Structures are given as structure tokens and as C-alpha cells.
N, C-alpha and C positions, 0 to 999 in steps of 0.2 A: 557335511561332506569335505574332505578336505583335499584341496588342489597342490597335490605336488607337483614339483618343478618340471616344466616342459610338459604339462597337460594343459587342454584347453578350458572353459570355461564356457557356459551358455549366457544369455544376454541377463538372470537372475542371478550369476554369481554361484550357480552350480557346476559339478563336473558333467561337459558335456556329454550328450549321448549320441554315439556313432547315428543309430536311425533318425534321429531327431534333430540335429543340428551338423553344418557342412555338407558336403558333397557335393555333387556333380553340379545341382539346381543354384545352390550360394556361389558356388565360383563362377557359375555362367553370369548373374549379375554382374559383376564385374567386368565381364567383358560387354554387355551390353550399353554399361556407364561407360567404358573407354572409350565407345564408338563417339557416344556422344560428346565424352568431353572433350577428345582431341580434334573432332569437326570444329570447337567452339577455338580451339588454342591456334589449330592452321585459318581458322578461316576470320581470324581476324588477326593475326600476324600479316596475312597477305592485305588486310583494308587500312591495318596504322597508316602504311603510305601514302594510299589517298588521303586518310584523313590528319595527317601529319602535314602534308601537302596543302591541300585543298581550305582546310578549316583551322588549322593553327596557323601556316604559312611558313612551314617551315622549307628550307634550300634544300630541292633533291637530295646535296649529299649529306644534310644533316638529318633527314625524313630514314634514308637509309643507315646510316648511323644507330639511331635510336633506335629501330626496330632489331637491328642485329645483335644490339645491347640486350635489350628485349627478353629475345629469346635464349640467349648464352646466358643471361643471369638467373633464366626460368630453369633451364637443363643445371645449372652448377646451383640452385639452392633443392635442388631432390636432395642432397647431402644433408641439409638444415631437417629440412621435411623428415628425412628418415630417423638420423638424430631423434627428433622429436618423439616419432610413434617406435624406435624401439626405447628410450630412457621413460618416459613422463606418460604415456596416452598409449592405450590400444589403436590398432591401425584404422579402426572403425571410428574411433573418436578422432585422432589425426583427419580423415577425410573428410570429416563432418566441418570440423573445425576449418581446415584449409579451402576444404569447394564455398564455402558460404563467404569467405575471405576472398574469394577469386570471384562470384559472383558481386560481393558486393561494392569491388575496384569496377566491376562492366555496370554497373548500376551509377557509378557516379563519374564516366568517362560517357556512358549513353544520357543520363541529364546535360552533362556541359555539352553533347553535342547537339542537342535540342535547343538549347536556351543560348541565344545569340549574346546575352549580357555575360556567360562564361567563356563565350570563344572570341577571338581579337576583331578588329577592323579590316576594313580590305586593303590588304597591302601592307599593313601591320602584324609586328610582332607581338606574341602573347605579353599579357604585364606579368609581374611577379605573382600575384595571384593565381592565373588562367596556368600559369605553367604549373603552379603549386595543386593544385587542381587536378591538371594531366595526368602530372610524375607520380602523386599519391593512388589515382584510378591504375595508372600505368604497372606499378612495381608492388600494387597489391594481389594483382592478375599474377604476376611474374612469382610473389611470394606463395600465392594460393597452387599454381601449377606445380610449383616447387613441392610442394607437401603433398598434393591430389598423385601423382607421377611416382611418389616415393613411397607411398602406404597403399594405392590401391590394386596393383600386383602381386605384393606381397601376403595382401586381404586375404587374395582371390585364391593365391597356392596355399596359404594357411586351412581354408576349409575342406583340403583333399585329404586322403590318406598319403603320410610320407613312406610307408612301407612300400607303395606302390610308385613307382621311380616314373615307368612310363602316365602315370595321369599327370603329375606334375609337369612332364616332358610336355603331353599335349596341350595342357592350360593355357603351358606360355608361348605354344605356335598358337593357340587358338587367339591368345590374347594379344595377340602381335597383327592377327588376321583383321581381329576390332581395331586395333591402331590406325591399321591401313586402311579402314574400310572410314572410318573417320575421315579418314586423309581424302581419300575420295571423293565423300560426300563435298568437302571444303574446297575441292578443287573442281567440283563441275557445278555443281547446284548453287554454291554460297558467291561462285562467281559469276554466273549468269544472272543472281539475284542484283550483283554489285553493280555489276554492267548495265541491266534493264531497267532496275527499281530505283537504283541509288545506292552510294557504298553505308547514307545511314541506318538501311535497312541491318545491315550486320551485326549493328551492337540488337538494336530489338530482339532478331532471331535468335544472338546468342544467353542473351539472358534467362529466353524463356527456355531455351535449350538445358543451358545450365540448370536453373529449378528444377527442370523433370529430372535431370539425372540424378540431382541431390535425392527428389522425391524416391525415384525408385531404387537407389539405394537404400536409403534409410527404410522403407517398407520391408527389405530382406531380415531388420537386425532379432527378429524371433527365430531366423533358421540360422542364423551366423553361429560361428564360435570364435571366439576370443582368445586369445593371447596377452596375457599381463603384463605389461613393461616390467625392463630388470633392471631401470636405472641406468645410471652415465656408462657406455661401456669405454667411451673416449677417459674416463676416470680410472674405469679397471685399468687400461693401457697403460694411463701412466704410471699407476702403481708397480705395475709390473717392470717398467722401464726404471725407475727412480729405484726400485728394490733393486734391478741388478745392476744398475752403477753404484748404488751403495756398498754392493758385493763383489765387484770388477777385482778387487784385489785379493781374494780369495782363491785357492787353487780348484782346477776344475773336478778335478776326484770328490773333493768334498762336495762340490755342487751337485756332482751326479747322484750323488748317495743320498742325498736329500730324500725324503719320504713321508708325504703328509696321511696318513691313516694307512691304507689300503691301496693307496692309487701309486701310481707310478708315471710318469709325464713321458712323451715320447722324446728320444731324446735327440733326434736323426736331424731336425731342424733346426736352423737357429740356437744350434746349442748355449750361447751365449746368455740367452734368456733365463734358462735352467739356475743360473745362480740368483734369480728373485725369488726364488722356492726358500732359500737358506734365511729360516727365519722363520714369525708366525703369520706374517703382516701380509703375503700372498698365497693363492691355492694353485691347487695343479691346476684348475679348471679355469680361473684367469689367466695364468698364462699360456693352456694350449687354446683358449679364445684370442689371446692376440698375434700368439704364431700361426695361426690359422687366416685371420684377418690382414695380417702383412703379407700371408702368402699369396694371397689375393690382388694383390697392391701389382705386381710384374705381369702377370693376368692385362688389368685393365689398362697400364700402360703402354700394352703392346698393339692395343684397338683404336687405339687415338689418329694413324696414319690412317689408318682406313675411313672414319671419318671427316678426314681431309677429301678426300676423294667427292662423299655423300654431298662435301659443300661445292661443292662447282656444280653439281645439279643445278642448285638453287643461282648459279652467279654464272660463271661462261656457256654451260650449256644452253640457259634462258638468253642469254647475247647471242649465242651461236645462231639456236633457231630462229630468234630477230630476223637476221638476213640471210634465214634461208626459205625455200617454196612450201608455208603451212598452208596448202591450200588441199581441201580432200573432197572429191569431186566441184561441189558449188560451197560448200563450206571452208570460211578460214580459222584456223584454231587458235584462239586468244592465247598470247604468249604466258599470261599466268596458268594455262592447263598444259604446259608441258611436263609440269611433274603427273600427268596422268596417270604416263608410258610405263615409269616404274613403279608404280602403285597397283596398277593393272598386273602388270609381273610379279610383284610380293604374293596380290591377292591369288593369283595362279597356283604360286610355288606352293603354296601353305598347304592347301587339300591335295597335292599331287605328294609333296613332302609325305603328309602322313599317309597317304596312301600305301606307299611304298614302305613304310615305317609301318603299317600292319603287316602287308606282304611280307617283311623280312621276319616279322615277330611268330609270324606260324610256321615259318622254314627255319627258326633258330632251335629247336628242334632237335631236329636232323643235322645241323650244322653250328654249332656251338661257336657262340663269339663273333657272331654273324653282322650282330648289331652293334658293337662297340664301332662299327665306321660312324654310327651317329650319335655317340658320345659329346657332349656339348663340348669338349675342348676339341674335338676333332671337326666339330661341324665349325667354331670361331676358325680354327687353319684354315679351311677350305675356303669360307668366306675373307680370310685375308688374301688369300694366294685369287680366287677370283676380283679382287679387289686391283691388284697388279696388274691384270690380263686386262681390266673393263681401261684403266689409263692407257693400256697397250694401245688396244684399239681407240680408245678417244684421240690418240695421236695422229693413228692412221687417217681415218675420219679427219681430221683437220687437213692434215697434209691435203686431202683429194676435195675438202671445199675449200681450201684457199687457193688452189690451183686453179679449179674449176669457175672461181667468183674472177680470179684473175685474165680468164679467155670470156669473160663475159656469159658465163654459166650459173646458175640458180641452184644447187643442189636442193632436192626434197628434206624438208627435216625428220625424214624417217630413217634419214641413213646415222643420225644421232640412235638409235633405236641399240647397236649392239654396246655404247654404254651404257644406258637405260637399263638394257637386259641384266647385262652383268653385276651392274653396281645394284640392280632390283633385288635379285638372288646372293649376292653378295652380304645386302642391309638383313636379308631373313635370314640368313644362317646366322651370321656375325651378333647382331642384337638379340635374336630368340633366342639363340646359343648361351650368350651374357646372361641375361635376364634369368635360364636356368640354372646355368653356373653358380651366377653369383650367391641364388637365394637357395640351393640345393649345399652349399658349400658352406656358406658362411655360418657362423655359430647362429643358434637360436634366437640371442638377445641381439644378435646383431643383421638380423635378415632385411628389415627395410634400409639401412644405411648404407648394407652391401647392395641391395639391388639398388640402390641408385648410383652405386658405379657405371653402372649400362648409359647413364640419361649424362653422366658426367662426363665422360667419355665424346658424347656426340658434342657437347657444348665446346669442349676443351681443343675439338677436333675443329671447329668453326673457327677457334680462337685462331689455331695454330695456320688454318690455311690464310688465314689475313693476311699473320707474320712471314709466311714463306713467300707469299706475292710480292710482296714490299722487300724482302732477301733478294730473292731474284732481280724483280726493279735496278735495287742499286746496285747489284754485283754485277747483272749485265749495262749497267747501264756504265759502268768504268771502260766497259773492255768495247764501246762502238753504242749498239741501238739499248733502252730499254726492251725485253723481251714483251711486257704486257705494259709498255706506255703507250697512250693517245686513246682514241675512243673506237678506232677502225681496225676491227679486227682482221681486215685484211693486208692489214699493214704490220701485224704483231708477231709473234713467235709463239702463240698459243700451242702449238704441237711440241716446242720444247718443253715448256713447262708440263705439260699433260707426262711426258716423257721424263721427266725428273721424276715429279710424283708415280708412276711406276717403278721406276728404281729405287726411290725412297722406299717403297711399300713391299718390295721384293725385299730389301736388307731386314725391313720391319719384320716379314714374313720369318727370316730365319729366326731374327731373333725370338718370336714369339714359341719358335718349333725346342727352342734353347730351354725357356721359362715353361713351357708346359712338360717338356719329360723330363723336367725335374719336380713340378708338382707331384 
């Protein structure tokens, strides 16, 4: 049986049958695997600091930078993983290969951590060989994470009927729920294990957990449906640009009247690319594919500033929590577990969101268009608005905390709950909406790479956050005192930094509305 373009095949290479291949059970496996994979990723991200400090004998600053670079690189490499998945391999094979690479990196670090000959002596820096082993394992994990996070959500969504957009939307909501649940385990169970049994147990447990995730995913191969790779999308985009530049001097009417077969391209957006159709080197599909992908980029760029706010939960919010009252009855909340607050909020918000979606869907027959408010672009916009609001709340709370501290009063850490609440819901709306939007709107041959834009936004948000801190200190230092200089938060102006983020996010929201209305 010949498989036509855009159709799915089964593991034998035959046309996939709706009743036997794909469906909710196949998509559900992706959600289960994401719980385990994200638990491994986040637990090691926290464990690496202790490993670099205590075993590899790097300084605190070096250790922090190494972890930040690792996480940023992991998310950025999702673009590479998505490119491989779209161009050369099925998403199933991409996951298997990159998950195996991540597992091998973990095994290498586990061996190093347990073998004293591969570790530096006390109070000594690691040798070149020891550093080579460390960085090989570390960035094998980063490359593996990049491929896994690009391929897994797209593979899961591929299993569902694309004519039912509600199924696609629900899948990405529950995929995000799985991601958060894995983060919850990393922030509670794994933190407890590292503090009570030793940080080196994190490596052993991670190896076992990721092996189990790989086995669970592999066992689903008979019921999966697969989309064959369509060749390099970047090559096709390059062809379109090269042809458009080559034909740039031709008159617009000549380009506008160009037709290939019975197809006629959309002339409303990026009309200059229509000139690529003059001649026989580029097809209408390639031009439309290029236009669609370029149309996603302004939406992607408009979400980066929101992720700058999320970076604060991993940095300044933790520092605030360190000097606030963290007692709960007779229990002292560990600093590393402060991230539990936004995770709990996100976990609770997803079932509530799904419940309201179902309620509105039932009433939609009487009120047509009611569900429009839950479309991905609207969800993202609401998430961006809440991000701005969260920074306003954070600024107000920081003013209150610093004033109280100057009067000898220590506020409860639960005052930070306002910024965690707003940012938690904001992340659920924004990242969940981005995953759904980029997957649904992307060309069939670019879905993994387009979905990877969601993770790249997170990475760039963290990098830009660091740049903003440096700029703020540089500028404010010229006018007196650095806002974020020194280690004592009671003597800094973190509230002004939060206020700046609030203003920047509001401006970014206006920018997003402009591009979303034009999309």
C-alpha cells in the first residue's frame, strides 16, 4: 500500500490503521515518560551544584555558572534535536537515540562519581582528563535532553486525530501536567534523598529511572503511528530565500501571476517571497512552509521576556526565601524545595482549566464562539499579562519584606506565594499554549523543530535575565549604588528590578498583541 504525503505508517511500514495505531493510549505513554524524564533532568540540575562543589572542587560561582550553562545549552539544543527529527529520523527513533545518549552521559558521570581515581584530590582542581570526562558526560546529557524534549511532545501529539483540535489541546495540557509532576518529584523526593542519603544517590536513581522511561517508551512501538521525515526544512527555506533574492528585480505583477499546476499561494503575507516561484526551482508548498515558519518567529520572540520572570523564581526568589521565615509548624522548608509552590499551583490549575474547557464546550452550542477565549494565542496573551502582574506583586512584597527586616521583623516565606501563584498560572497558560500553537500551526515537516521553539524561549529567557542584571547594575552604579550589588538583599533594590521587569513585560505584551492580531 502506497503511503501518501502527510499520512502515517505503522512499525512495519504499512499505512497506519486508526483503530490499531495511535490514539489516546499511545499519546498517554508520552506523558508517563515525560514524568520520569523531567524528574531526572531537574533532580540532576539541582544535584550538579553539590557534585561540582564537593567532588570536583570548583568554586561556588564556577559551579553555579556551569549549571546555568548546562540548562541553557540543553534547551537550546532542542532546535538541533527538532531539526534531526524533522529531517532524517522519525520522532520515535530520535527519542530512542537521544535518550540513550542522555543515559550514557549519566552512566559516565555515575562512574566518575563512584571512582576516586577519576575525581580530584582534596582541595585540588580536577586534572585535564578528569575535566574531559566531566564535560563529556555533562554535555552528552545536555544533547540528549535537547533531542528528547524536541521529539517527545511532537511524537505524542502525532498519535491523535488532528481533525479534533480539542484532543491536541488536551494532550499538551496533560503533557505540561506530566512535566510539572516530574518537577514535583525532583523538588521533594529527590531533594530528601540527596539531603538524607547523600547527593551521589541522585546519579544512581537517575540512571535507573531513565532506563525505565526508555523501556516504557520502546514497548509502545507496535501501537505507535509514525510520520516519515521530509528532508531538511532549512534547506528548503534557504532555496526559497535564494530564489526570491535571485528574482528580486522582477516586477511584482510578474511574480503574482506565477502559478504552479493548479495551486496558487497565499499572497497576503511576506509577498516578497512569492518571487521565489518564478522559474521551476521552488514549489508553492515550499514557499508556504517558509512563510508559516517565519510567521511563528514573532510569537516566539514575544514570549522570551516572560521567561525572564520565571528565571527569578530560580534565583532572587530563592535568595529572598533564604532570609525569610521558612518554618511550617515544626518543619523548616528546605530552600531547594521553594520551587514546590509554583509546581503545586501549575498542577492544580491544569485540571481546573480542563474542567472549565469541558463546561464551555458543552455550552458552546448555545453560545457559539465562547471557546475562542481558550485558543492558544489568547492563552499565551493572558499568560504574558499575568507575568507582568506577578512582577508588580513581587515588587510590592519585596518593599514590605525589606521594610520589615529593617525593623527587625522577619516575614513568612508564604508572602512570596503571590508571585509564585501568578507566575505558576502564567507559565501554565504560556508554555502550554506555545506547545499547542507551535505544533498545530507548524508545517507537517517542521513540527518537532517548531515545538522546540517553546524550550528555546525558556533558554533565552534565562540568558537575557543574566544580561538584564548586569545592565541594571552597570547603569544604576553610574548613578550612585548598584540595585543588585552585594550579597545582603536588605541593602539592595530588588524591588526596583522587579518593577523594571513589570514594565518590560507590559511593553512586551503590547508587542505580542500587535503580532498576534496580524497572525
